[in-house]
C-alpha positions as CSV (number, residue, x, y, z in Angstrom):
1,M,-28.4,-1.8,38.1
2,L,-26.7,0.8,40.2
3,S,-27.5,2.0,43.2
4,E,-28.8,5.6,44.0
5,A,-25.4,6.0,46.1
6,E,-23.9,3.9,43.6
7,A,-24.8,6.6,40.8
8,K,-24.1,9.5,42.5
9,A,-20.4,8.4,43.4
10,C,-20.3,7.4,40.0
11,C,-21.2,11.0,38.8
12,A,-19.1,12.8,41.7
13,N,-15.9,10.7,40.2
14,L,-16.7,11.7,37.0
15,Y,-17.1,15.2,37.1
16,Q,-13.8,15.6,39.4
17,S,-11.9,14.2,36.1
18,D,-9.3,15.8,34.4
19,M,-10.8,14.7,31.0
20,T,-14.2,16.1,32.2
21,K,-12.9,19.5,33.1
22,L,-11.1,19.6,29.8
23,I,-14.1,18.3,27.9
24,M,-16.8,20.5,29.7
25,G,-15.0,23.2,31.0
26,D,-15.5,24.9,34.4
27,T,-19.8,24.7,34.3
28,L,-19.5,20.9,33.8
29,H,-22.7,20.9,31.9
30,P,-23.2,20.3,28.1
31,G,-24.0,23.9,26.4
32,G,-22.0,26.2,29.2
33,L,-21.9,29.2,30.2
34,G,-23.2,30.3,26.7
35,L,-26.5,28.2,26.8
36,T,-26.6,29.5,30.6
37,N,-26.9,33.2,29.2
38,K,-29.4,31.9,26.4
39,L,-31.6,30.6,28.7
40,G,-31.4,33.6,30.8
41,R,-32.3,35.7,28.0
42,L,-35.5,33.4,27.0
43,M,-36.5,34.0,30.4
44,G,-36.4,37.5,30.0
45,L,-34.2,38.1,33.1
46,E,-34.0,41.5,34.3
47,A,-31.9,43.3,37.2
48,G,-33.2,42.7,40.3
49,D,-35.1,39.7,39.4
50,L,-34.9,36.8,42.2
51,V,-33.7,33.3,40.3
52,A,-33.1,29.8,42.5
53,V,-30.9,27.3,41.2
54,L,-31.1,23.9,42.2
55,A,-28.3,21.3,42.6
56,S,-26.1,24.3,41.7
57,A,-22.8,22.5,42.3
58,R,-19.7,24.9,42.2
59,G,-22.5,27.4,41.3
60,E,-20.7,29.0,38.2
61,S,-23.8,29.2,36.2
62,A,-25.3,30.8,39.3
63,Q,-22.9,33.1,39.5
64,A,-23.0,33.3,36.0
65,L,-26.6,34.7,35.6
66,G,-26.0,37.1,38.3
67,R,-23.5,38.8,36.6
68,V,-24.7,38.7,33.4
69,F,-28.3,40.2,34.1
70,K,-27.6,41.6,37.3
71,C,-30.4,39.3,39.3
72,N,-30.2,38.3,42.7
73,V,-29.4,34.3,42.9
74,L,-30.1,31.3,45.4
75,G,-28.0,28.7,44.7
76,G,-27.3,25.7,46.3
77,R,-26.7,22.0,46.8
78,I,-29.3,19.6,48.2
79,R,-27.9,17.1,50.4
80,R,-29.4,13.9,52.1
């Protein structure tokens, strides 16, 4: 069984690989920005709403929510 640090390192290496970027695109999550936008619609996001995004990595999804729904997005990666 991997330790927490080993698991994090493994995921970080996977997300940095060219193959992962080719398969998953810039958002690095299944469903991509289409799923992010669908979630925003289901949540009823409107201009001026505040959205907190945890573990946002590079922030593509958070930035997309701000652009598409004209909401205020607070995102960042939590580090230990």
